[in-house]
N, C-alpha and C positions, 0 to 999 in steps of 0.2 A: 540085776547087776546095776548098781549105781555107778555113775560116772560123772565127770565134770567137763564142761565146755567153757573155754575161756576166750574172751576177746580182750586183747591187751593193747593198751595205748591208742585207743580210737581218739582222733583229734578233731575238735570242732571249734569254730570261731563263734563265740556267743557273748551275750550281754548281761551277765550276772554280776552282782556285787552291790554293796551298800552305797558306794560313792556314785554320784551322778555321772562322773566321767566314765566309770566302768559300764554303766548302763547305756551311755551314748556312744562311746568309742569301741567297747568290747575288747576281748582278748582271747587267747587260745586256752582251751580246756582240754585235758586228757582224761579219758575214762577207761577203767578196767572193769569188766564184769566176769564173774565166775558163776555159772549155772550148774546146779547139781540136779540130776534127774536119772531116771531108770532108762538107760539107753541099750538095754538088751535087744529089743526089737530092731533098732537101727543097726547094731553090731551084727545081728544074725541075718538080716535081710538086705543090708546095703542099700536101703531105699530112703530117700530124703523125707518122704511123708512120715517115717517112723522116727525122725530125728528132730532136734531143734534146728531150724533153719537160721544159721548165724547171720546171713545177709538180712533177713527180716529183723533180727535183734538189732543189728547195726542201724538199719533204717529207722527203727523205733527210737533208738538212742538219739539219732540225729534230730528226729522230730521233737523229742523232749527238750533237748538242749537248745535248739534254734527257734522253737516256736513259743517259748516261755521265758520269763524273767524271774529270777529269784535273788533275794538279797544274800542268802547264805549258801555256801557249798554243802553244808550239812543237810539243808533242806533239799538241795538238788540231788544229793546222793540218796536220800530217803525216797524221794519221788521216783527216781529211776528204779530202785529196788521194788517198791510197791507196785508200780505200773508193770514191771516185768512179771511179777507174780500174778497180777490180774490178767495180763494178756496171754501169757504162755502157761496154760493150766498144768502141764506135766512137769514144770520146774518146781522142785520141792524146796530148794534153798537157793538164795542168791547172795553173792558178795559184790559190793560195789565200792570202787575207789574213784574219787573225783579229784583231779589236780588243777588248780588255777595257776597258770604259769606267770611268773614275774608280777606278783601282786603289788599294788601300790602301798607299801608300808614304810616308805622313807628310808630304805636301805636295799642292798643287793640280796636277792634271794631267788633261787630257781623256781620254787613252787610252794604252795600250801596244799595239804591233802586232807580230805575227809573220807572215812571209810565206814561202811555199815554192813551188817549181815542180817538178813531177814529170812524167815522160813514160814511155811504154811502152818 
């Protein structure tokens, strides 16, 4: 029984971007992840050890975003997806969306977004 676990709109203050100001001042980033895996054991047993612990996924996202610096959000989205597949062995597919809020592009804009899908 394949299922999906989603974390929507996790918000982090981080220091990613090409411009020096972005790397020094930082800004808010939003992340969505969708993890596809067989959760039949979790559904049948109602035990956390048979599921993906989404608190651990969130803490891992926080670590990736706040302990690294990337120039491009495309790279950030890729690294998140790759590291989730590496760390959580039962995840078969991952979709990642990264939004950089109010990027410095010389005009008003809510965000730019990069998305990626990876699978084993």
